[in-house]
C-alpha positions in Angstrom: -6.0 5.7 -9.4 -6.7 7.3 -6.5 -8.3 5.6 -3.9 -11.6 7.5 -2.8 -11.8 6.5 -7.1 -11.1 2.8 -6.7 -13.5 2.9 -3.4 -15.6 4.7 -5.1 -16.0 2.5 -8.4 -16.5 -0.6 -6.2 -19.2 1.0 -3.9 -20.9 1.8 -7.1 -21.2 -1.5 -8.5 -22.6 -2.8 -5.7 -25.4 0.1 -5.7 -26.5 -0.8 -9.5 -26.3 -4.6 -9.3 -28.0 -4.5 -5.9 -30.5 -2.7 -7.0 -30.8 -3.8 -10.2 -32.0 -7.4 -8.7 -33.9 -5.3 -6.9 -35.9 -3.7 -9.2 -36.3 -7.4 -10.9 -37.6 -8.5 -7.6 -39.7 -6.0 -7.6 -41.2 -5.5 -11.0 -41.6 -9.8 -10.5 -43.8 -9.1 -7.6 -45.9 -6.1 -8.5 -46.5 -7.7 -12.3 -47.4 -11.7 -10.1 -49.7 -9.2 -8.0 -51.1 -7.1 -10.5 -52.0 -10.5 -12.8 -53.6 -12.1 -9.8 -55.7 -9.0 -9.6 -57.4 -9.3 -12.0 -57.4 -13.7 -12.4 -59.8 -12.8 -8.9 -61.1 -10.6 -10.6 -61.9 -13.0 -13.9 -63.2 -15.6 -11.3 -65.0 -14.1 -9.8 -67.6 -12.4 -12.9 -67.1 -16.8 -14.2 -69.5 -17.2 -10.4 -71.4 -14.8 -11.2 -72.4 -15.8 -15.0 -72.9 -19.7 -13.7 -75.1 -18.0 -10.4 -77.4 -16.2 -13.1 -77.8 -18.5 -15.9 -78.6 -21.3 -12.4 -81.3 -19.0 -12.1 -82.6 -19.2 -15.4 -81.6 -15.5 -16.3 -79.8 -14.8 -19.7 -76.0 -14.2 -19.1 -75.8 -9.7 -19.0 -74.6 -7.7 -21.8 -70.8 -7.1 -22.1 -69.9 -3.4 -22.0 -67.3 -4.1 -24.6 -67.8 -7.7 -26.9 -63.6 -8.2 -26.6 -64.4 -7.8 -22.3 -66.7 -11.3 -23.1 -66.8 -14.7 -25.8 -69.1 -17.5 -26.0 -68.9 -20.7 -28.2 -70.9 -23.4 -28.7 -67.3 -25.7 -29.1 -65.1 -27.1 -26.8 -62.1 -24.5 -25.2 -59.2 -25.2 -23.2 -60.3 -24.6 -19.7 -59.0 -21.9 -17.3 -55.8 -18.8 -17.4 -54.7 -17.3 -19.7 -52.5 -14.9 -22.1 -54.0 -13.3 -25.9 -53.5 -10.3 -28.0 -56.9 -8.8 -29.6 -57.0 -6.1 -32.0 -58.0 -2.8 -30.8 -59.2 -1.5 -33.8 -59.2 2.5 -32.0 -55.4 2.3 -31.3 -55.5 -0.4 -34.4 -52.6 -2.3 -32.9 -51.9 -5.5 -30.6 -53.4 -5.4 -27.0 -52.5 -8.0 -24.4 -55.0 -9.3 -22.2 -55.8 -12.2 -19.5 -58.7 -14.2 -20.3 -60.3 -17.4 -18.1 -62.0 -20.6 -20.3 -64.6 -22.2 -18.7 -67.5 -24.5 -19.3 -71.3 -23.2 -18.8 -74.6 -25.7 -18.1 -77.7 -23.7 -18.9 -80.3 -24.8 -16.2 -82.4 -25.6 -18.4 -83.1 -29.4 -19.0 -81.4 -30.7 -22.8 -80.0 -27.5 -23.6 -76.7 -27.4 -25.2 -73.5 -26.4 -22.4 -71.5 -23.7 -24.2 -68.2 -21.8 -23.2 -67.5 -18.6 -22.1 -64.3 -16.7 -22.4 -64.1 -13.2 -20.0 -61.4 -11.5 -20.8 -59.3 -8.9 -18.7 -57.1 -5.8 -21.1 -53.6 -5.7 -19.5 -52.3 -2.6 -20.3 -53.2 -1.0 -17.3 -51.0 -3.5 -15.8 -48.0 -2.7 -17.9 -48.3 1.2 -18.2 -48.1 0.2 -14.1 -45.5 -1.0 -14.3 -43.5 1.4 -16.7 -44.2 3.6 -13.9 -42.5 1.0 -11.1 -39.9 0.8 -13.3 -39.8 4.2 -13.9 -39.4 5.6 -10.7 -36.8 2.9 -10.1 -34.6 4.5 -12.5 -34.9 7.1 -11.4 -34.5 6.1 -7.6 -31.2 4.6 -9.0 -29.8 8.0 -11.2 -30.5 10.0 -7.3 -28.9 7.4 -5.3 -25.7 7.2 -7.6 -25.9 10.0 -7.9 -25.8 11.5 -4.5 -22.5 8.3 -3.8 -20.8 10.2 -6.3 -21.3 13.5 -3.9 -21.1 12.1 -1.3 -17.6 10.4 -2.0 -16.3 13.9 -4.1 -17.1 16.2 -0.9 -15.5 13.7 1.1 -12.5 13.2 -1.2 -12.3 17.2 -0.4 -13.1 17.9 3.4 -12.6 14.1 4.9 -9.2 13.8 2.9 -7.9 16.3 3.9 -5.4 15.8 6.3 -4.4 13.7 4.7 -3.7 15.4 1.4 -1.5 18.1 3.5 0.1 15.5 5.1 1.4 13.8 1.7 1.8 17.5 0.7 4.4 18.5 2.9 6.0 14.7 2.5 6.9 15.9 -1.4 7.9 19.5 0.1 10.5 17.7 2.7 13.8 18.1 2.6 16.2 16.6 4.9 19.0 18.7 4.3 17.2 21.2 6.5 18.3 18.8 9.5 14.9 19.2 10.7 12.4 16.6 12.0 8.3 16.9 10.3 6.0 18.5 12.7 2.1 17.3 11.1 -0.5 17.9 13.2 -2.4 14.9 15.3 -5.9 15.6 12.7 -9.4 13.7 14.2 -9.6 10.9 12.1 -7.2 8.4 14.1 -6.2 6.6 11.3 -4.4 10.2 9.5 -3.1 11.1 14.1 -2.0 7.1 13.4 0.1 7.8 10.0 1.6 11.1 11.1 2.8 10.9 14.3 4.8 7.2 12.5 5.7 10.1 10.3 6.9 12.2 12.8 8.3 9.9 14.9 10.7 8.0 11.4 11.5 12.0 11.0 13.2 12.3 13.4 14.9 9.3 13.5 16.2 10.1 9.4 17.5 13.4 10.6 19.5 11.9 13.3 21.0 9.9 10.9 22.1 11.6 8.2 23.4 13.9 10.5 25.3 10.9 12.6 26.0 9.8 8.8 27.2 13.2 7.7 29.6 13.8 10.9 31.2 10.4 10.1 31.8 11.7 6.6 33.7 14.5 7.4 35.6 13.0 10.3 35.7 10.5 8.5 38.0 12.0 5.0 39.2 14.6 7.9 41.2 12.2 9.8 42.5 9.8 7.4 43.1 12.1 5.3 45.6 14.0 7.3 47.7 11.2 7.9 47.5 10.4 4.3 49.0 13.5 3.4 51.6 13.2 5.9 52.6 9.9 4.8 52.8 11.0 1.5 54.5 14.2 3.1 57.4 11.9 4.5 57.8 9.4 1.9 58.8 12.2 -0.6 61.2 13.9 1.7 62.7 10.5 2.1 63.4 9.6 -2.2 65.0 12.7 -2.0 67.8 11.9 0.8 71.2 11.1 -0.4 71.2 7.8 1.7 68.6 6.2 -0.8 71.0 7.3 -4.3 73.8 4.1 -2.9 70.3 2.0 -2.2 68.4 1.4 -5.4 66.3 -1.4 -3.3 65.7 0.5 -1.0 64.5 3.4 -2.9 62.6 1.0 -4.8 60.6 0.3 -2.0 60.1 4.0 -0.7 59.2 4.5 -4.4 56.4 1.9 -4.0 55.6 2.5 -0.8 54.8 6.5 -2.0 53.0 5.2 -4.9 50.8 3.4 -2.8 49.8 6.2 -0.8 49.1 7.9 -3.9 46.9 5.3 -4.9 45.0 5.2 -1.4 44.6 9.4 -1.6 42.8 9.5 -4.8 40.7 6.3 -3.8 39.8 7.7 -0.6 38.2 11.0 -2.0 36.5 9.3 -4.4 35.1 7.2 -1.9 34.1 10.2 0.0 32.6 12.1 -3.2 30.3 8.7 -3.7 29.0 9.4 0.1 27.9 12.9 -0.1 26.4 12.2 -4.1 24.9 9.2 -3.0 23.1 11.0 1.0 23.0 14.2 -1.4 25.1 16.3 1.0 25.0 19.4 -2.0 22.9 21.6 -0.8 20.9 23.3 -3.6 22.3 26.3 -2.6 25.3 25.4 -3.5 24.3 25.2 -7.4 25.6 28.4 -9.6 24.9 28.9 -12.9 28.3 27.1 -14.6 29.4 27.4 -17.7 30.3 23.9 -18.7 32.2 25.1 -22.6 34.3 27.3 -20.3 35.0 24.7 -17.1 35.5 21.5 -20.6 38.2 24.1 -22.1 40.4 24.8 -18.8 41.1 20.9 -18.1 41.7 20.3 -21.1 44.7 22.8 -20.5 44.8 21.4 -17.6 45.4 18.3 -19.7 47.7 18.2 -22.0 50.5 17.3 -20.4 48.4 13.8 -20.1 48.0 14.2 -23.9 51.3 14.7 -24.7 53.4 12.4 -22.7 49.9 9.2 -23.8 50.4 10.9 -27.2 46.9 11.5 -27.4 45.5 13.9 -29.6 41.7 16.1 -28.7 39.5 17.8 -30.8 37.1 19.8 -28.9 34.0 21.2 -30.7 31.4 23.6 -29.1 28.0 24.1 -31.3 26.3 27.5 -30.1 24.0 27.5 -28.5 25.7 26.1 -25.8 24.5 25.1 -22.4 24.1 27.2 -19.3 23.8 24.4 -16.5 23.1 24.8 -12.6 25.1 23.0 -11.2 27.9 22.8 -8.7 30.9 23.9 -9.7 32.9 21.8 -8.1 30.5 18.8 -9.8 30.8 20.3 -12.9 34.5 20.1 -12.5 34.8 17.2 -11.4 32.5 14.8 -14.1 34.4 16.6 -17.2 37.4 15.4 -15.4 36.1 12.0 -14.4 35.3 11.8 -18.9 38.3 13.3 -20.0 40.9 11.3 -17.8 38.5 8.0 -19.0 38.9 8.8 -22.2 42.7 9.2 -22.2 44.0 7.7 -20.1 41.9 4.3 -21.6 43.0 5.2 -25.2 46.6 3.9 -26.8 49.9 5.7 -28.0 48.6 7.4 -31.8 45.1 7.5 -30.5 42.3 10.4 -30.3 40.0 11.7 -28.0 37.2 13.8 -29.5 34.5 15.7 -27.0 31.9 18.1 -29.2 29.2 20.2 -26.2 26.4 21.5 -27.7 23.2 22.6 -25.9 21.4 18.4 -26.2 24.1 17.2 -25.0 28.0 16.5 -24.2 29.6 12.9 -26.4 33.8 11.9 -26.1 34.3 9.5 -28.5 37.8 7.9 -28.2 39.6 5.2 -29.3 40.5 2.2 -26.9 40.9 -1.3 -26.5 38.8 -3.7 -27.8 35.7 -4.2 -25.5 33.7 -7.7 -25.4 31.5 -7.6 -22.9 28.4 -4.7 -22.2 30.2 -1.5 -21.7 27.6 0.0 -19.6 29.7 -2.5 -16.4 32.3 0.2 -16.4 29.8 2.1 -14.4 30.4 0.1 -11.2 32.4 0.7 -8.8 35.8 -0.6 -9.3 35.0 -2.1 -12.9 37.9 -1.2 -14.3 38.9 -1.8 -18.8 42.7 -3.5 -17.6 42.4 -5.2 -13.9 46.2 -4.4 -13.5 45.7 -0.9 -14.1 46.4 1.6 -11.0 43.5 3.3 -11.3 40.4 2.6 -8.0 38.6 2.0 -10.8 35.4 4.8 -9.4 35.3 7.2 -12.3 32.7 6.2 -14.5 30.6 5.6 -11.2 30.9 9.3 -9.4 30.3 10.6 -13.0 27.0 8.4 -13.3 26.3 9.1 -9.5 26.5 13.6 -11.0 24.9 12.8 -13.6 21.6 11.7 -11.5 22.0 14.0 -9.2 21.3 16.4 -11.4 18.9 14.6 -13.7 21.0 14.1 -16.6 21.2 11.2 -18.8 24.8 9.1 -19.3 25.3 6.4 -21.2 28.2 4.0 -22.8 29.1 2.6 -26.2 31.2 1.0 -28.2 32.1 0.3 -31.8 34.2 -2.3 -33.2 35.0 -0.6 -36.2 37.6 1.7 -34.9 37.3 0.5 -31.3 35.5 3.5 -30.5 34.6 3.8 -27.3 32.2 6.4 -27.0 30.0 8.2 -23.8 27.4 10.3 -24.2 26.0 12.9 -20.9 22.0 14.3 -21.8 21.0 16.9 -20.5 17.2 17.7 -19.7 
């Protein structure tokens, strides 16, 4: 719900509540005033009749039979309400009546009880007119509030909508801070100024992080490459042929630098993914089937060494995704390498690609924990493995980067591990 709609709702509730209360009070006030006026009129008629009788004059004939009623029998005195049948309208009509005891001036005459009546139909008509006017005024007031808020939403809130649209289209990779204008409304001006300052800090921090990542990747990869090259030369030195213990130490050091190099490359890739350092302009249309077949061909030596059989099924129509070529290759590399490396001799890897997604299923060790935990960094099937445990984490980050879904399932029947990537 929009902010203006929420505030309008409260305004309408308050307006309706106050107007309803005021209407009830006004109705009761009008009713009391009109009844009081009728009672005063009846009381004046009573005084007039009493004066006439005191002077020995007869009671005047009423204009309507219902307006005056005389009875020798005692009746309750005072004001009261009653209903009488209107012969013309053939319906019951409310009356306000005043009953009093009238003593004739002639001595020895018996008293009688006189009832004066006044129709309340005119009073009810007035009240209905008042209620109708109040309802019309309430409708106009509510319509005015809604129209005013609609106008405010388009005019006064226009700077906020402009700021919101600018934020939605803002791309930090352009290395440009926001340049929001200063509107005439103070609150929106303060908001835009705060966002401009925040974006400037973000650009500076992002640029510093990007430079640090690039420098760290370059400055650490070069020494690692030199160390690896020197260790490879040392392994080929004739002096190591006669010293098996020294050769083992040098070989272990070379293997450690290999693992360190892979760990460095993986962490660098994760950092670049998390910081969105792959520009959208670098994305191209990728034929995933061709990339998949090329990657499978490159892994043939590993498949033979592990004695694992791989089967590839491609169901047309095949997807054509817009991705960074390096990320597409890295995604398939990590998924296939995971399925092969965590397999057993004589195992199988089944790869199926269609327009909905990619599925890689392989035999492997039994799992006793939630497979989803292997998407975490440095999580491995075997703690003693020389793998850094970042392959599935990288695959998950690449999928999240492009809005793909990824899931890991394990079936105990046949010890099948299945990784599914769902394309948008």
